[in-house]
One Martini backbone bead per residue (centre of mass of N, CA, C, O) as a GRO file, in nm:
protein
  180
    1MET     BB    1  -7.624  -0.151  -1.963
    2LYS     BB    2  -7.378  -0.232  -2.170
    3PRO     BB    3  -7.122  -0.418  -2.173
    4GLN     BB    4  -6.798  -0.414  -2.218
    5THR     BB    5  -6.584  -0.466  -2.504
    6ILE     BB    6  -6.311  -0.652  -2.662
    7THR     BB    7  -6.100  -0.691  -2.938
    8LEU     BB    8  -5.901  -0.972  -2.997
    9HIS     BB    9  -5.589  -1.103  -3.131
   10ARG     BB   10  -5.458  -1.399  -3.316
   11PHE     BB   11  -5.203  -1.568  -3.451
   12TRP     BB   12  -5.184  -1.801  -3.731
   13TRP     BB   13  -5.062  -2.131  -3.845
   14MET     BB   14  -4.973  -2.379  -4.066
   15ASN     BB   15  -4.847  -2.713  -3.950
   16GLY     BB   16  -4.898  -3.014  -4.053
   17GLY     BB   17  -5.226  -2.965  -4.011
   18THR     BB   18  -5.165  -2.749  -3.780
   19ARG     BB   19  -5.261  -2.518  -3.559
   20ARG     BB   20  -5.063  -2.233  -3.476
   21TYR     BB   21  -4.899  -2.075  -3.198
   22ALA     BB   22  -4.673  -1.919  -3.026
   23PHE     BB   23  -4.799  -2.026  -2.713
   24ASP     BB   24  -5.090  -2.098  -2.639
   25ALA     BB   25  -5.180  -1.817  -2.496
   26ALA     BB   26  -5.273  -1.517  -2.371
   27CYS     BB   27  -5.019  -1.368  -2.510
   28ASP     BB   28  -5.131  -1.392  -2.812
   29TRP     BB   29  -5.314  -1.167  -2.745
   30ALA     BB   30  -5.419  -0.862  -2.919
   31ALA     BB   31  -5.518  -0.535  -2.995
   32GLU     BB   32  -5.355  -0.604  -3.253
   33GLN     BB   33  -5.268  -0.691  -3.579
   34VAL     BB   34  -4.982  -0.903  -3.530
   35GLU     BB   35  -4.707  -1.043  -3.645
   36PRO     BB   36  -4.498  -1.256  -3.531
   37HIS     BB   37  -4.185  -1.297  -3.478
   38GLY     BB   38  -4.066  -1.582  -3.661
   39TRP     BB   39  -4.292  -1.772  -3.782
   40GLN     BB   40  -4.138  -1.869  -4.046
   41GLU     BB   41  -3.952  -2.081  -3.899
   42ASN     BB   42  -4.224  -2.286  -3.879
   43ALA     BB   43  -4.300  -2.175  -4.172
   44SER     BB   44  -4.402  -2.099  -4.459
   45THR     BB   45  -4.512  -1.819  -4.631
   46GLU     BB   46  -4.738  -2.010  -4.776
   47ALA     BB   47  -4.875  -2.065  -4.537
   48PRO     BB   48  -5.141  -2.074  -4.377
   49HIS     BB   49  -5.285  -1.763  -4.245
   50GLY     BB   50  -5.398  -1.568  -3.944
   51PHE     BB   51  -5.688  -1.452  -3.756
   52ASP     BB   52  -5.813  -1.437  -3.447
   53SER     BB   53  -6.131  -1.328  -3.312
   54ALA     BB   54  -6.238  -1.177  -2.994
   55ASP     BB   55  -6.463  -1.120  -2.740
   56PHE     BB   56  -6.422  -0.930  -2.433
   57PRO     BB   57  -6.458  -0.845  -2.133
   58LEU     BB   58  -6.454  -0.501  -1.997
   59SER     BB   59  -6.251  -0.311  -1.774
   60VAL     BB   60  -6.235   0.017  -1.663
   61VAL     BB   61  -5.958   0.199  -1.529
   62SER     BB   62  -5.923   0.436  -1.305
   63THR     BB   63  -5.661   0.707  -1.226
   64LYS     BB   64  -5.769   0.945  -1.037
   65ASP     BB   65  -5.755   0.835  -0.720
   66GLN     BB   66  -5.485   0.682  -0.816
   67ALA     BB   67  -5.192   0.529  -0.849
   68VAL     BB   68  -5.125   0.345  -1.149
   69LEU     BB   69  -4.942   0.047  -1.247
   70PHE     BB   70  -4.706  -0.074  -1.475
   71LEU     BB   71  -4.515  -0.367  -1.381
   72VAL     BB   72  -4.186  -0.479  -1.422
   73GLU     BB   73  -4.056  -0.799  -1.334
   74GLU     BB   74  -3.753  -0.938  -1.380
   75TYR     BB   75  -3.707  -1.189  -1.205
   76GLY     BB   76  -4.006  -1.334  -1.282
   77TYR     BB   77  -4.125  -1.235  -1.552
   78ARG     BB   78  -4.339  -1.015  -1.460
   79HIS     BB   79  -4.664  -0.870  -1.459
   80TRP     BB   80  -4.819  -0.566  -1.327
   81VAL     BB   81  -5.086  -0.435  -1.144
   82TRP     BB   82  -5.070  -0.129  -0.941
   83TRP     BB   83  -5.251  -0.041  -0.660
   84THR     BB   84  -5.128   0.192  -0.438
   85GLY     BB   85  -5.319   0.404  -0.270
   86MET     BB   86  -5.190   0.660  -0.407
   87SER     BB   87  -5.088   0.939  -0.483
   88ALA     BB   88  -4.865   1.089  -0.675
   89LYS     BB   89  -4.723   1.234  -0.442
   90ASP     BB   90  -4.696   0.985  -0.252
   91LEU     BB   91  -4.538   0.806  -0.448
   92THR     BB   92  -4.297   0.990  -0.486
   93SER     BB   93  -4.216   0.991  -0.188
   94PHE     BB   94  -4.190   0.688  -0.142
   95TRP     BB   95  -3.978   0.623  -0.368
   96SER     BB   96  -3.756   0.851  -0.304
   97THR     BB   97  -3.721   0.708   0.007
   98LEU     BB   98  -3.622   0.441  -0.085
   99PRO     BB   99  -3.343   0.261   0.001
  100SER     BB  100  -3.459  -0.020  -0.132
  101VAL     BB  101  -3.558  -0.305  -0.348
  102ALA     BB  102  -3.475  -0.580  -0.219
  103PRO     BB  103  -3.747  -0.663  -0.060
  104HIS     BB  104  -3.896  -0.675  -0.373
  105PHE     BB  105  -3.759  -0.887  -0.564
  106ILE     BB  106  -3.940  -1.152  -0.561
  107ASP     BB  107  -4.238  -1.015  -0.434
  108PRO     BB  108  -4.411  -0.723  -0.448
  109SER     BB  109  -4.703  -0.818  -0.351
  110LYS     BB  110  -4.582  -0.873  -0.041
  111THR     BB  111  -4.424  -0.567   0.017
  112LEU     BB  112  -4.599  -0.370  -0.115
  113PRO     BB  113  -4.825  -0.147  -0.132
  114GLY     BB  114  -5.131  -0.255  -0.200
  115GLU     BB  115  -5.246  -0.378  -0.515
  116PHE     BB  116  -5.215  -0.687  -0.703
  117ARG     BB  117  -5.183  -0.799  -1.058
  118GLU     BB  118  -5.127  -1.050  -1.256
  119VAL     BB  119  -5.024  -1.004  -1.603
  120THR     BB  120  -5.115  -0.964  -1.937
  121ARG     BB  121  -4.999  -0.815  -2.230
  122HIS     BB  122  -5.181  -0.643  -2.523
  123GLY     BB  123  -5.185  -0.349  -2.545
  124ASN     BB  124  -5.307  -0.032  -2.509
  125GLY     BB  125  -5.367  -0.086  -2.189
  126ILE     BB  126  -5.402  -0.401  -2.204
  127TYR     BB  127  -5.520  -0.648  -1.962
  128SER     BB  128  -5.468  -0.973  -1.803
  129ASP     BB  129  -5.472  -1.246  -1.668
  130ALA     BB  130  -5.235  -1.470  -1.581
  131SER     BB  131  -5.269  -1.718  -1.832
  132ASN     BB  132  -5.395  -1.973  -1.989
  133GLY     BB  133  -5.516  -1.913  -2.286
  134LYS     BB  134  -5.759  -1.711  -2.244
  135PRO     BB  135  -5.854  -1.419  -2.159
  136THR     BB  136  -5.901  -1.276  -1.830
  137ASN     BB  137  -5.994  -1.006  -1.686
  138VAL     BB  138  -6.021  -0.748  -1.863
  139ILE     BB  139  -5.821  -0.448  -1.885
  140GLN     BB  140  -5.820  -0.080  -1.882
  141LEU     BB  141  -5.595   0.174  -1.877
  142LYS     BB  142  -5.632   0.494  -1.808
  143GLU     BB  143  -5.538   0.780  -1.868
  144PRO     BB  144  -5.314   0.819  -1.645
  145PHE     BB  145  -5.019   0.608  -1.619
  146TRP     BB  146  -4.791   0.420  -1.476
  147LYS     BB  147  -4.446   0.308  -1.476
  148GLY     BB  148  -4.226   0.008  -1.428
  149HIS     BB  149  -3.910  -0.116  -1.282
  150LEU     BB  150  -3.813  -0.433  -1.122
  151HIS     BB  151  -3.504  -0.534  -0.938
  152MET     BB  152  -3.254  -0.339  -0.886
  153ASP     BB  153  -3.098  -0.061  -0.780
  154GLU     BB  154  -2.970  -0.001  -1.074
  155ASP     BB  155  -3.280  -0.059  -1.248
  156SER     BB  156  -3.493   0.097  -1.084
  157TYR     BB  157  -3.820   0.241  -1.176
  158LEU     BB  158  -4.022   0.523  -1.249
  159VAL     BB  159  -4.304   0.649  -1.454
  160SER     BB  160  -4.469   0.904  -1.524
  161PRO     BB  161  -4.722   1.022  -1.722
  162ASP     BB  162  -4.504   1.264  -1.819
  163GLY     BB  163  -4.203   1.095  -1.819
  164GLU     BB  164  -4.084   1.086  -1.542
  165ARG     BB  165  -3.796   0.975  -1.391
  166LEU     BB  166  -3.787   0.761  -1.095
  167LEU     BB  167  -3.580   0.737  -0.822
  168HIS     BB  168  -3.446   0.588  -0.567
  169GLN     BB  169  -3.244   0.639  -0.302
  170GLY     BB  170  -3.071   0.352  -0.364
  171ALA     BB  171  -2.959   0.430  -0.623
  172HIS     BB  172  -2.680   0.292  -0.850
  173HIS     BB  173  -2.611   0.483  -1.079
  174PRO     BB  174  -2.353   0.574  -1.272
  175SER     BB  175  -2.461   0.876  -1.319
  176THR     BB  176  -2.472   0.914  -0.977
  177SER     BB  177  -2.181   0.870  -0.931
  178PRO     BB  178  -1.903   0.945  -0.802
  179SER     BB  179  -1.603   1.050  -0.873
  180GLU     BB  180  -1.252   0.952  -0.845
   0.00000   0.00000   0.00000
């Protein structure tokens, strides 16, 4: 069986005889050909520009056996794929009874159950190891997968594959506070 690959693209432009990229890092690579916002600030619109395309080995991650999340950690500006080791029902129960997200504020990979991988997001459910240079260990999360945002009790939540927003027990959202 032939291993799966995916073609990723990164935008470039010429500036002073040098080929430039937005960050010259793995985050430059995207699943679709999209010009990064503001590149013209660094070069004239007449400057030569285009896309590099490259094929990368791809592992497809099934989300049938457990709830798998794409988690944005605001404190460290990191992105994670979180294999929770829980069913959707167990994850819902775990999250909704969590008194606070404070213990998970600095590094959720050390305090939350399951396995974590810090990733770079490429769009369309495509992620790779967070690294400089070209993407490595590229994965695709197959639908349905969960999403989440982790920061403080006021703004942390999970979103189920069907779009339901799930708050933890200690959430202090203004819309859920009693009126005075």
